[in-house]
C-alpha positions in Angstrom: 14.5 13.5 -16.2 12.6 10.3 -15.5 12.6 7.8 -12.7 13.5 4.3 -13.6 12.0 1.7 -11.2 14.3 -1.3 -10.5 12.0 -3.1 -8.0 11.4 -6.0 -10.4 15.2 -6.6 -10.8 15.7 -6.6 -7.0 12.8 -9.0 -6.6 14.3 -11.4 -9.0 17.6 -11.2 -7.2 15.9 -11.9 -3.9 13.7 -14.7 -5.4 10.5 -13.1 -4.3 7.3 -12.7 -6.3 4.6 -10.0 -6.3 2.1 -12.4 -4.8 4.4 -12.7 -1.7 4.9 -8.9 -1.5 1.3 -7.9 -1.5 0.4 -8.9 2.1 3.7 -7.7 3.4 3.2 -4.3 1.9 -0.5 -4.3 2.8 -1.6 -3.7 -0.8 -3.4 -5.8 -3.4 -1.6 -7.8 -6.0 -2.7 -5.5 -8.9 -1.2 -2.6 -6.9 2.1 -4.5 -6.5 2.1 -4.9 -10.3 1.6 -1.2 -10.8 4.4 -0.4 -8.3 7.0 -2.8 -9.8 6.1 -1.7 -13.4 6.5 2.0 -12.6 2.8 2.8 -13.1 2.0 3.6 -9.5 1.4 7.2 -8.6 2.9 6.9 -5.1 4.5 4.8 -2.5 4.4 5.5 1.2 7.6 5.7 3.3 6.4 2.8 5.4 5.9 0.7 2.2 9.3 1.7 0.9 11.0 0.9 4.2 9.2 -2.5 4.3 10.2 -3.2 0.7 13.8 -2.3 1.4 13.9 -4.5 4.4 12.4 -7.5 2.4 14.8 -7.0 -0.5 17.8 -6.1 1.7 18.5 -2.8 -0.1 18.4 0.9 0.1 15.7 3.2 -1.6 18.3 4.3 -4.2 18.6 0.6 -5.3 14.9 0.6 -6.2 14.6 4.0 -8.0 17.0 5.7 -10.4 17.0 9.1 -11.9 17.8 8.9 -15.6 18.0 11.2 -18.6 15.2 10.5 -21.2 
């Protein structure tokens, strides 16, 4: 099984860019890019909660478990 990252889709729906997210999540723009492209190794609960609040969603809207 793999985890599909849907953050980029939710960002587009909310009309927000990675540049705007970086200071809100307290991470750098390159790290936002890694996160939204599924290349990040981790995300803290605090960052996930902040991201869900900004994008008005639940964690399961951002990540999806899929069959390869």
